[in-house]
C-alpha positions in Angstrom: 60.5 90.9 73.3 61.7 94.5 73.1 61.2 96.5 69.9 64.1 98.6 68.6 63.6 102.3 68.9 62.8 103.6 65.4 64.2 107.0 66.3 67.7 105.8 67.2 70.4 106.3 64.6 71.5 103.2 62.6 74.4 101.2 63.9 77.5 102.1 61.9 80.8 100.5 61.8 83.5 102.7 63.1 87.2 101.9 62.5 89.2 101.7 65.6 92.7 103.3 65.5 94.3 99.8 65.7 92.5 98.7 62.6 94.7 98.9 59.5 93.4 99.6 56.0 94.0 96.9 53.4 96.3 97.5 50.5 94.2 98.7 47.5 94.5 97.0 44.1 96.0 100.2 42.6 98.9 100.0 45.1 99.5 96.4 44.3 99.5 97.3 40.6 101.8 100.2 41.1 104.3 98.0 43.1 104.1 95.3 40.5 104.7 97.6 37.5 107.6 99.4 39.1 109.1 96.2 40.5 109.0 94.6 37.1 110.5 97.7 35.5 113.3 97.8 38.1 114.1 94.1 37.5 114.3 94.6 33.7 116.4 97.8 34.2 118.7 95.9 36.6 119.1 93.1 34.1 120.0 95.6 31.4 122.4 97.3 33.7 124.0 93.9 34.5 124.4 93.2 30.8 126.0 96.6 30.3 128.4 96.0 33.2 129.3 92.6 31.8 129.9 94.1 28.3 132.1 96.8 29.8 134.0 94.4 32.0 134.6 92.0 29.1 136.0 94.8 26.9 137.8 96.8 29.7 141.1 96.9 27.8 139.4 98.5 24.8 137.7 101.4 26.8 138.7 104.9 25.8 137.2 106.5 28.8 136.8 104.2 31.8 135.5 107.0 34.0 132.5 107.6 31.7 131.8 103.8 31.8 132.0 103.9 35.6 129.7 106.9 35.8 127.2 105.3 33.4 127.0 102.2 35.5 127.0 104.1 38.8 124.0 106.3 37.9 122.0 103.2 36.7 122.7 101.4 40.0 121.8 104.6 41.9 118.5 104.7 40.0 117.8 101.0 40.8 118.4 101.6 44.5 116.3 104.8 44.5 113.3 103.1 42.8 113.7 100.0 45.1 113.6 102.3 48.2 110.4 104.0 46.9 108.7 100.6 46.2 109.6 99.5 49.7 108.3 102.9 51.1 105.0 102.4 49.3 104.8 98.9 50.8 105.5 100.5 54.3 102.7 103.1 53.7 104.8 106.2 53.8 102.6 109.3 53.2 105.0 111.0 50.8 104.9 108.0 48.5 101.3 108.6 47.7 102.2 111.8 45.8 105.3 110.4 44.3 103.3 107.5 43.0 100.8 109.8 41.4 103.6 111.7 39.7 105.1 108.4 38.5 101.7 107.3 37.1 101.2 110.6 35.4 104.7 110.4 33.9 104.0 106.9 32.6 100.7 108.2 31.1 102.5 111.1 29.5 105.1 108.8 28.0 102.5 106.5 26.6 100.6 109.4 25.0 103.6 111.1 23.5 105.4 108.1 22.2 105.7 107.8 18.5 104.1 104.8 17.1 106.2 103.3 14.3 104.1 100.1 13.9 103.1 99.2 10.4 99.4 98.3 10.2 98.0 96.2 7.3 94.9 98.3 7.0 93.2 101.5 8.2 90.9 99.8 10.6 93.7 98.4 12.7 95.4 101.8 12.6 92.3 103.5 13.9 91.9 100.8 16.6 95.4 101.4 17.8 94.9 105.1 17.9 91.6 104.6 19.8 93.4 102.5 22.4 96.4 104.8 22.7 94.4 108.1 22.9 91.1 107.0 24.6 91.3 103.7 26.4 94.8 104.0 27.8 94.3 107.5 29.2 91.1 106.4 30.8 92.9 103.5 32.5 95.7 105.8 33.7 93.1 108.3 35.0 91.4 105.5 37.0 94.9 104.4 38.3 95.8 108.0 39.4 92.4 108.3 41.2 92.6 104.9 42.8 96.2 105.3 43.9 96.1 108.9 45.2 92.6 110.2 45.7 90.2 107.4 46.6 89.1 106.9 50.1 90.8 103.5 50.2 94.1 105.0 49.2 93.7 107.8 51.7 93.1 105.3 54.5 96.0 103.1 53.3 98.5 105.9 53.3 97.1 107.6 56.4 97.6 104.7 58.9 100.9 103.2 59.7 100.5 99.7 61.2 102.3 99.3 64.6 103.9 96.0 63.5 105.7 97.8 60.6 107.0 100.7 62.7 
């Protein structure tokens, strides 16, 4: 029986170019959040369209109503294209996703809380969650989506079957 050479380097796993990185959890989370937001926004747009259509004879400015619905539909289409591009591993979506997450974090930090709390302990707990826990979760999400090694591998390689 032959002994292994103690001076040889350890065997390491090297990714072959045909091997595709798995989709990280942060990417799944990003797609889920933005898909849900797009579906809710589309439902609201549909309700607005239905309201406008049912009261079409009472409209003072039909052009403004049309422009209002048109920009909403354009936004839905644009976000859907970005979600699909993230799914298809487009490199530019990595940075657009980071900007979107930072935007969500900024909105969550700057929103005005109008909730009435029964006591000071609950008020402090809500502030703790809003100003400490939520930013920490968003910081993890930004790192995992845009800067982690998994994310870099995911957005760097384009699988041949997705062309």
